[in-house]
N, C-alpha and C positions, 0 to 999 in steps of 0.2 A: 298853701304851696310851700313845700319845703325847699329853703335856698341851698344851692350847693356850694354858696361862696363860705368858708369857713366850716370849723367842725366844733362840736361840744366835747367836753373833757373824755367822755367815754368812748369818743371814736379815736383816740390816740392809743397807740400800743408801743411800749417800750421795745426797741431794736427795730421798729418799722422804717422802711426807708421810702423815701418819697421824691419822685422826680417832678420838678415844676415846669410847667408850661405855659406859653411858650417862652423862647429864648428872645434876647434883645440884641440888636447890632448897634454899638455904639458909634454915633456920627460925630464929626467935628462940631456941629451945631450943639449937640448934646453936651460934650465936653467944655465948649466956650460958655453955654448959658450956667451950667453948673459952676464953672469957675467964678464967674460974674456973680451968681446968686450967693456964693458962699465967701466973695473976697479973696479968694485964692488966685493970686496973680502971678504965681512962679512961672517964670517963662518956660521951664520944661513942659508945661502943660498948653500954654497959650501962644508961643513963640517958635514957629515952625523952623526959622533959620537958626536960634538957639538951639533946640533940640537936636538938630542935625549934627551939631558939633558936640553932642554929649555920647557918653557911651552905648546910648540907645539908638542913636542916629536917626530917630523921629520923635515926634511928641508922644508923650506917655499919658495916658487918661488918668485924670486926678484919682487917687485911691479911694477917696470917700465917695466918689461917683459909684465906684464898682461896688463898694459895700453896700451902699444905699439901693443899687439897682439890685443886688442879691436879696436884700430884705425884701423889696418890692415884688421879686418874682415868686417870694415864697408866701406871700401874704393871702392868697385864695386858699392855700391848703393848709397853712399854719395858724395865723392870727386873724383871719377874716372875721371871727366871731369873738376875738379878744376884748376882754375887758381893760387889759393895759400890757404894755411891755414893761416888765420889771427891770431886766438888766441886759447888756450886751456884754460878752467877755471874750478873751483871747480872739481878737482880731487880728489875722495874721495875713499880711499881703505876701503871697508865695512867690509871685512872678508877675511882671509888668503887664499892663493891658493898652493896647494901642488902637488909636482911631480905626474903625472899620471891623474890630474884633467883635465876634458875636459870643454873648456871654449867656450861659445857661446855668440853672442851680439845682442842687439835689440836698435834701436834708435827712438827718437820721434822728429819730425820737431817743434820747438819751434816757429821760426820766419822766414818769407821769406819776403824780400824786395829788390827793384831795387835800383842800385846805384845813387845817386843824381847827382854825377860829371861823371860818365862815363856810358851811357846808354846801353853798351854792355854787362854789368854784374850786378850781384847782390850778396847779402849776405844771406847765410843760416845759422841759429843758430840750433844747434842740440844738444840733449842731448842723449848720448850712455851709456846703461848700460849693464855690463857683469856678465853673471850666471856661475855657475860651473854645473857639471852634476847631481846634486841635485836640481837645479832650485834655489840655493841660491844665493842672489844677492852679489858680490864679489867687484864691482867697477862702479863708475859713473863718468862722466865728460861732461861738455859741451864745444862745439867749435863753432867757426864762420869760415864759409869756404865761399871764393869768387867764384863764379860759373858763368861761361858765359851764357848769354841768347841765345837762338836757333837762329841762322843766317835764314834769310829769304829764303835763297836758300837751305836748308836743307829740 
């Protein structure tokens, strides 16, 4: 039975655009737990009274949660069969994300190339963009993923 989770190298095309589903609404519990797990105790993220006195007027979801969520939303379509994530670059936080925002992600395949040293794999470079429920761009990043080549017995 063929798994629909992830892709082999041959299934990626440069220029391809992928919409990742489902989206995820960030709850206060999500934000608080992530802050606790990562030891990010900045009051902008965990203290409602403090956050109300800032230019944002409310708590801002910690940026690394938004980044992690965007990566996670793309796993099924991008790195589900990955050997490894090789790097992340140009992570840009474009706009704040607030508790209750629903985040969705889209990716564009920037480059696909076979490995020169190991013919059973290749590298996919992908740009992922995250949007809130108002279709406002909130985050972008580029990553390179090591993906296996389809084996001839598949």
